[in-house]
N, C-alpha and C positions, 0 to 999 in steps of 0.2 A: 560465428559472427552474432554479435548482440543484435537485440531488437532495439529499435530507436522510437521514441515516443515524444509528443509535445503535449505540455499542459499549459492552459491558459486560465488564468484566475481573475474574474471581475466581480467587484462589489455590486451586487445587484439591488440590494435594498438595506437601509439602516436598521437599527434595533426597533424602531417604531413602524417599519413596513414602508416607509417612504423611499421611491426609486432613488438609486443613485447612479447606476451605470458607470462605474468608474473601473477601467482597466488598472490592475495592480501589478501583475507580473505575467510574463510568459516564457517558458524555457523548454528546451530539449534534454532529454536524458536517455541513456542507454540501460538496458536490463537483459541479463542472460535469458530470463523467461519470457514466455508469451503471456503478458497480463490478461489478455482476454480469456485464455484457457484457465488461469488462475481465478479470475472472477467467476467463470462458469462453474468450476469445481467447489468454489467456496459458497456459491449459491446452492449447489447440489448437496452440499453436506452440512448447509445451514450452521456454518461455522459462527456467524454473528446474524441478527435479524436482518432481513432481505433488504430494509431500507438503509442499512449501513454496510452492504457489502462491498460496494464500489470505494468509499472513503476508507474502510478498513484496509482493504487490499492494496490500494494505491499509497496509503499512508504508510503502512507496514513495508512495502517494497522500497519507497522513497528513503525512509530512515534506514533500513537494513543497509542499502547500498553506501550511505554517507557513514554509518557506524563502522561499516566493514572497512572501508577506505581509510579511515583514521583509527583503527583499532590498535595501532601501536603506542597512542597516546593514553597516559594513564585512565584518564575518565571514561574515554571510550573503549578501553580494553576491558575495564569492570562490567560496564555496561554490555559489552559483546558477548559475555558469558550468560548474562541473564537473558538476552535478546534470543539468543541461540537455543537456550532452554525452552524459551516460549514458543519459538518456531517449531521446534520439535515436538512439543506437547500438541500443538494445532495438527501437525501432520499425523501424530500417532492417534487423535481422537476422530480423524476423519472417517466416516463411514463409507463403505464401498457400496454403490448402487449399480444396478445393471444398466449398461448402455441400450438404448432403444434404436 
């Protein structure tokens, strides 16, 4: 059974730093992975700088699910090949660290 998550996006401030507080969207999605564990592993393995970990992991997982769902369409099929290679390269470069 997949994990269910909710994402909420709020525009907090504009490009000048002025407060906005405007809700943009909120949605639920499912994923076969435990995203908390993915974020922990990516942090431990320093896949990207720590300040980018959450955005990278969530963005990649959201993108992957949509591309996989539509991979039978020509544009998505072509991208699916590259995305799959990218994901495999990330998994290959992960370093194993002993658990404490």
